[in-house]
C-alpha positions in Angstrom: 151.9 215.9 63.5 151.1 218.4 60.7 149.4 221.6 61.9 147.0 223.6 59.7 146.1 227.2 60.4 142.7 228.1 59.0 142.3 231.8 59.7 145.4 233.3 58.2 144.8 236.6 56.6 146.1 238.5 53.6 145.3 241.6 51.7 146.2 242.9 48.2 147.2 246.3 47.0 144.1 246.5 44.8 141.8 245.8 47.7 143.5 248.4 49.8 143.0 250.9 47.0 139.3 250.0 46.8 138.9 250.4 50.6 140.6 253.8 50.5 138.3 255.0 47.7 135.3 254.0 49.7 136.5 255.3 53.1 139.3 257.8 52.7 139.4 258.5 56.4 139.6 254.8 57.2 136.8 255.2 59.8 136.1 251.5 60.0 138.6 250.1 62.6 139.5 247.0 60.7 140.3 248.8 57.5 142.6 251.2 59.5 144.4 248.2 61.0 144.7 246.4 57.7 145.6 249.5 55.5 147.7 251.8 57.7 149.2 250.0 60.7 152.2 247.9 61.7 150.3 244.9 60.5 149.9 246.0 56.9 153.3 244.6 55.7 152.5 241.2 57.2 149.1 241.1 55.5 150.6 242.0 52.1 153.4 239.4 52.5 152.6 236.0 50.9 156.3 235.1 50.5 159.3 234.4 52.6 158.3 236.6 55.5 155.0 234.8 56.0 156.6 231.4 55.7 159.2 232.4 58.3 156.4 233.5 60.7 154.7 230.1 60.2 157.9 228.3 61.0 158.3 230.4 64.1 154.8 229.6 65.2 155.0 225.9 64.4 152.3 226.0 61.6 153.0 223.8 58.6 150.2 224.9 56.3 148.2 228.2 56.3 144.9 228.5 54.6 145.1 232.1 53.3 142.0 234.3 53.2 141.3 238.0 52.4 141.1 239.9 55.6 137.9 241.6 56.8 135.9 243.4 55.5 136.9 241.6 52.3 134.9 242.7 49.3 131.7 242.9 51.3 131.7 246.7 52.0 132.1 247.6 48.3 129.3 248.3 45.8 128.4 245.3 43.8 130.1 246.3 40.5 133.4 247.0 42.2 133.2 243.8 44.3 132.6 241.7 41.3 135.4 243.3 39.4 137.9 242.6 42.2 136.9 239.0 43.2 138.6 237.1 40.4 141.9 239.2 40.4 142.0 238.8 44.2 141.6 235.1 44.1 144.1 234.8 41.2 146.6 236.7 43.4 146.1 234.3 46.3 146.3 231.3 44.0 149.7 232.6 42.7 150.9 232.6 46.3 149.7 229.0 46.8 151.5 227.9 43.6 154.8 229.4 44.9 154.5 227.5 48.2 152.1 224.6 47.5 153.2 222.7 50.6 152.8 225.6 52.9 149.7 227.5 51.6 146.1 226.6 50.8 143.3 229.2 50.3 139.8 230.3 50.9 138.2 232.3 48.2 137.2 236.0 48.5 133.6 236.5 47.3 131.7 239.5 46.1 128.7 238.9 48.4 127.0 242.2 47.3 126.3 240.2 44.1 125.4 236.8 45.4 124.9 235.0 42.0 128.3 236.3 40.8 129.9 235.3 44.1 128.5 231.7 43.8 130.0 231.5 40.3 133.3 232.7 41.6 133.2 230.1 44.4 132.8 227.4 41.8 135.7 228.7 39.7 137.9 229.1 42.8 137.3 225.5 43.9 137.3 223.7 40.6 139.9 225.8 38.7 142.1 227.3 41.3 142.0 224.4 43.8 140.7 226.5 46.7 139.3 224.8 49.8 136.1 226.8 50.2 135.6 230.5 51.0 135.7 233.0 53.8 132.7 235.3 54.2 132.2 238.1 56.7 129.1 238.2 58.8 127.3 241.0 57.1 127.3 242.4 53.6 126.1 245.9 52.5 124.0 246.2 55.6 122.4 242.8 55.2 122.9 239.8 57.5 124.0 236.7 55.6 121.0 234.7 56.6 118.9 236.7 54.1 117.6 234.6 51.2 119.5 236.7 48.6 122.7 235.0 49.8 121.4 231.5 49.5 122.9 231.1 46.0 126.3 231.1 47.7 125.2 228.3 50.1 123.8 226.3 47.3 127.1 226.4 45.5 129.1 225.6 48.6 126.9 222.6 49.4 127.1 221.4 45.8 130.9 221.6 45.9 131.1 220.2 49.4 133.3 223.2 50.1 133.3 224.8 53.6 132.6 228.4 54.3 134.6 230.2 57.1 132.2 232.7 58.7 134.3 235.5 59.9 133.3 238.4 62.1 132.6 241.9 60.7 132.0 245.3 62.2 128.5 245.5 63.6 125.9 247.5 61.8 126.3 251.3 62.3 123.1 251.6 64.4 124.2 248.7 66.7 127.7 250.2 67.0 126.2 253.6 67.9 123.9 252.1 70.5 126.2 249.6 72.2 129.9 250.4 71.4 130.3 254.1 71.9 130.9 256.4 74.8 134.5 255.6 75.9 136.5 257.2 73.2 139.1 255.7 70.9 140.7 253.2 71.1 138.3 251.6 73.6 135.2 252.2 71.4 136.9 250.6 68.4 138.2 247.5 70.3 134.8 247.0 72.1 133.0 247.0 68.8 135.5 244.6 67.2 138.1 242.3 68.6 137.1 242.5 72.3 133.4 241.6 71.8 131.3 243.3 69.2 132.3 241.4 66.1 132.3 238.0 67.8 128.7 238.6 68.9 127.9 239.7 65.3 129.3 236.5 63.8 127.7 234.2 66.4 124.3 235.8 66.0 124.7 235.5 62.2 125.3 231.8 62.4 122.3 231.4 64.8 120.1 233.4 62.4 121.2 231.2 59.5 120.1 228.1 61.5 116.7 229.7 62.5 116.2 230.9 58.9 116.4 227.3 57.7 119.7 227.6 55.8 120.8 224.1 57.0 117.5 222.5 56.5 117.6 223.7 52.9 121.3 222.8 52.5 121.9 220.0 55.0 125.4 219.2 53.7 126.6 222.8 54.1 129.6 223.1 56.4 130.5 226.4 58.2 133.6 227.1 60.2 133.3 229.5 63.2 136.5 231.0 64.7 137.2 232.4 68.2 135.7 229.3 69.9 132.3 229.6 68.2 131.9 233.4 68.4 130.1 233.5 71.8 127.0 231.6 70.7 128.6 228.2 71.4 128.5 229.0 75.1 124.8 229.7 75.2 123.4 226.6 73.5 121.6 225.3 76.6 119.8 228.7 76.9 119.2 228.9 73.1 117.4 225.6 73.3 114.4 227.5 74.6 113.8 228.5 71.0 113.4 224.9 69.8 109.7 224.8 70.5 109.2 228.2 68.7 110.7 227.3 65.3 109.7 225.0 62.5 113.2 223.6 62.2 113.7 219.9 61.6 116.1 219.5 64.6 117.0 221.1 67.8 119.2 224.1 67.3 122.2 222.6 69.1 122.2 219.7 66.8 123.1 221.9 63.8 126.3 222.9 65.7 127.3 219.2 65.9 126.5 218.4 62.3 127.1 221.6 60.2 129.6 223.7 62.2 133.3 223.4 62.9 135.0 225.6 65.5 138.5 227.0 65.7 140.3 229.0 68.4 141.0 231.9 66.0 144.0 233.0 67.9 142.6 232.5 71.5 145.0 230.0 73.0 142.7 228.9 75.8 142.7 225.3 77.1 139.6 226.2 79.1 137.7 227.2 76.0 139.1 224.1 74.2 137.7 221.8 76.9 134.3 223.5 76.7 134.2 223.3 72.9 135.2 219.6 72.9 132.4 218.9 75.5 129.9 220.9 73.5 130.5 219.8 69.8 133.0 216.9 70.0 136.5 216.4 68.8 135.3 215.8 65.2 134.2 219.5 65.1 137.4 221.3 66.2 140.3 222.6 64.1 143.1 225.0 64.6 143.5 228.7 63.5 146.0 231.3 64.6 144.3 234.6 63.2 147.6 235.8 61.7 148.8 238.5 61.7 146.3 240.0 64.2 147.5 237.4 66.6 151.1 236.3 66.1 152.2 233.0 67.6 155.9 232.8 68.2 158.6 230.4 69.3 156.5 227.4 68.5 153.5 228.6 70.5 150.9 227.3 68.0 152.2 223.8 68.2 152.8 224.0 71.9 149.2 225.0 72.5 148.2 221.5 71.1 151.2 219.7 72.6 150.2 220.9 76.1 146.4 220.5 75.6 144.7 218.2 78.1 143.5 215.8 75.4 144.5 212.4 74.1 146.7 211.9 71.1 143.8 211.0 68.8 142.0 214.3 69.7 145.2 216.3 69.3 145.6 214.8 65.8 142.0 215.6 64.9 142.4 219.2 65.8 145.8 219.6 64.2 145.2 218.0 60.8 142.8 215.1 60.5 139.5 217.0 60.6 140.7 219.5 58.0 142.1 216.8 55.7 138.9 214.7 56.0 136.7 217.8 55.3 138.7 218.9 52.3 139.0 215.3 50.9 135.3 215.5 50.2 135.4 218.7 48.1 134.0 218.1 44.6 136.8 219.6 42.4 
């Protein structure tokens, strides 16, 4: 049983330099963890060390993606200048280990038209399997019409978008995620809760904004068991009578959204997700290196899961292979 990991992060030295220029004090928590922590060497490594970590975890193929905040916190000109070299560097890693690596493109979302063009290049020329985008860009939520060029390109290519969390807007952070001192404030705003709520709300806003009515073939992947919002679909249904959408909100989750664990190895959440969206909508992700599976734990999570063999295979490899087989390269 081949096991794919879909949220497996990298960074490049050029991106680190750009982040340092923008935020020399590394005030944004995720940049500090990516740029100046014990995790930095693992993020920079796209060679033997990463392959060894995959072997240890039991992951056969990792879909590499630029870690948050990606290029989305940079000004438009710098983001555009960095997106092609960043994707070229990731493509070089894939060429060195074609059986072990695939890739999601990094996009300069501050310049959506240029980002859409780069997505097309990354898929058709570099062989990428879609893109990873973070939940907000330059203070704008990704449901805003200015970003729809990206969704049009993704739908046309039949290439999925992995919607990753990002740090909440500063005003939200100040109102909800402060008052306890570091490191509690930082974790509350990011990995413990804040950025999951941010990503789930972004996906919900995309649905309500009509993104999937305009682009019905668009496929989005949500990590961390659906970024909170998946657990509230019964309650969210109260909005169905208030919108002009073509379908109930929950139906978009079953036709346009895939869900991964994103490093949360919970069989309880797995059961809920399978009941909510079905086995055809679940895939695996380890969230490396922020979460590091060891001694075969990634594969063991599926081996021990309370599911039948057909469902286990769907999560491990079949759903991803079927999804990427449809990409227009």
